[in-house]
ROGU-967232 format. One record per residue: x, y negated, z of N, C-alpha, C, O in turn; residue in three letters. Coordinates in steps of 0.001 Angstrom, whole numbers, plus 500000, padded with zeros to 6 digits. Last residue first. Layout:
ROGU-967232
XYZXYZXYZXYZala
...
end
This chain:
ROGU-967232
493876491616498515493888492516497360494432493856497714494512494735496857arg
494199490068500743492853490592500462492848491612499337491905492394499219lys
496799489125500760496395490094501768495043490719501510494766491807502015gly
496804487193498785497552488441498548497145489528499543497146490712499207leu
495516485048499928494764485864498967495486487172498674494839488167498345asp
497558483825501354496507484514502091495687485427501178495215486475501619leu
498982482732499199499620483733500051498568484514500825498669485735500944val
497044480933498261497574481980497369498209483096498184498000484274497894arg
496738479222500439495601480034499994496057481178499094495507482277499163leu
499326478082500449498852478858501603497686479754501193497652480927501564val
499271476786497942500273477809498227499836478687499401499967479910499341leu
497179474936498294497079475975497263498047477116497557497683478286497434trp
498351473348500288497109474083500572496931475209499572496569476322499953val
500596472264498910500782473162500060499524473970500406499621475140500774pro
499095470860496790500058471923496498500316472812497715500261474033497574val
497459468901498100496880469984497309497852471141497117497461472299497269val
499166467047499377498177467804500139497747469052499376497679470140499949val
500790466025497457501396466318498761500444467111499647500887467783500578met
499049465416495422499864466622495301500504467000496622500737468181496879ala
498044462930496285497173464106496240497960465399496184497585466380496826gly
500367461343496005499695461476497296498808462720497341498824463469498318leu
500867461625493248501850462074494236501199462277495596501457463278496265val
498484460474492170498896461839491842499858462394492891499676463515493368phe
498573457878493124497502458765493572497852460233493302497551461114494107tyr
500863457023491695500815456960493163499749457908493712500003458653494659his
500079457312489041501191458097489558501186458143491072501473459182491668gly
498017455387489012497741456788488694498829457689489252498536458714489868val
499333452934489630498295453489490507498049454978490252497890455745491201arg
502877453180489002501535452670488761500537453362489679500893454280490417gly
505512453702489289504643454795488840503259454299488452502560454935487662leu
506470451385490309506947451800488989506081452923488432505946453060487216ala
505519451295492832504832450451491849505252450822490441504504450610489487glu
507155452664494457506097453432493821505285452597492842504455453130492106phe
510517451483493871509238451509494565508203452296493785508369452555492593gly
513069451456493107512169450617492326510795450535492991510011449629492707ala
514037453341494890514493451957495006513587451006494236513364449874494666glu
512772455620493872512469455174495229512850453710495394512091452926495965trp
514003455797491384512554455653491461512149455112492822511281454244492916leu
516634456191492193516283454984491428514779454722491477514339453579491597arg
516323458687493491516830457521494229516458456222493510516017455264494145arg
515484460284491370514592460080492524515024458854493309514184458067493745ile
517793460152489728516485459719489239515538459399490390514870458365490384phe
519716461286491432519874459902490984518545459343490485518202458198490780thr
518673463875491616518793463053492827518926461582492458518318460724493098ile
518913464668488933517586464624489565517621463731490805516714462928491024val
521703464542488624520821463729487792519433463586488394518846462504488366gly
522530466473490468522935465076490668522052464140489850521688463063490322asp
521468468713489202520976468329490522521315466873490808520486466127491329leu
523059468708486885521601468582486781521001468124488100520131467254488124leu
525569469073488041525305467868487251523809467635487113523341466501487211asp
525217471573489188525453470433490068525241469109489331524784468134489927leu
524811473224486861523760473017487868523983471793488756523039471057489045pro
525783471861483710526149472591484915525161472246486024524717471102486122tyr
526094471995480239525251471655481382525655472506482579525844473717482465leu
527201472542477788527947471702478723527122471232479903527411470194480500gly
526069474331476126525579472953476025526310471998476960526071470791476933leu
527319476647476958527510476206475577527083474752475389527670474027474585ala
526286476805479554527716476598479353528005476084477950528836475194477768ser
523601477306478987523963476087479699525447475778479523525824474618479362met
523823479813477689523272478648476991523683477338477666524067476380476996leu
524918481387479769525629481247478499525148479999477754525958479221477250val
522873481129481713524231480692481995525044480475480733525779479494480627gly
520715482332480417520639480917480761522028480353481042522330479224480654ala
521728484956480277521406484220479052521366482716479327521917481924478563val
521948485527483040523118485585482166522885484764480904523738483971480506phe
519292485287483856520309484422484452521554484381483586522156483321483412ser
518106487351482397517737485970482100518740484981482686519012483946482078leu
519381489575483671519520489324482236519222487864481899519997487216481195phe
518496489253486324519930489291486025520154488957484551521021488147484222val
515716489413485994516313488176486494517809488115486205518335487052485877leu
515467492039485076515005490946484234515647489624484671516066488820483838arg
516430493436487321517126493536486037516746492388485103517604491831484419leu
514444492653489196515856492336489423516640492388488116517429491487487831leu
512181493773488036512246492324488216513693491895488415514121490882487862val
512836496483488204512636495845486891512754494339486982513352493699486117arg
512964496772491021514110497064490169514014496389488813514979495797488329gly
510332496080491902511493495294492311512723495531491425513446494585491113pro
507833496093489302508612496810490315509855496001490659510385495300489797ser
505933493003489039506463494272488539507239494962489643507297494480490774gly
505463490641490299505094490749488898505621492011488253505741492074487029gly
505750490158493000506921489997492146506567490003490662507295489429489853leu
503141490700493918503770489413494202504924489149493251505066488036492745phe
502761493306493062501865492255492584502502490885492774502414490020491903arg
504796494567494524504845494578493065503937493512492468504297492878491476glu
503848494131497113505140493583496714505243493513495196505720492520494646leu
501512495621497002501441494185497265502725493505496816502692492433496212thr
502588498159496631501709497584495613501586496076495769501560495342494781gly
503922498506499058504699498461497826503878497849496694504415497098495881asn
501868498694500883502741497521500955503548497378499675503832496260499244ala
500829501199500000500000500000500000500869498744500000500637497829499209met
end
């Protein structure tokens, strides 16, 4: 029973999922290396973007963006909790 729940959560058997992730990680690594992209550079870019956005203030997002962010701060965690709780019912 617990194994079926784990497989549903992972999207397949743990071994298959692990092999798929290893393969996809290798392919992504080769592509990123060929393009000269490195994880720390990407992370630094995201942090710089967020910092600039924060410094500019939420006015840069406009009213729609502001409401979207505020709503997502509530909706996404609630959805995640409900999704996890739903796994126990199946």
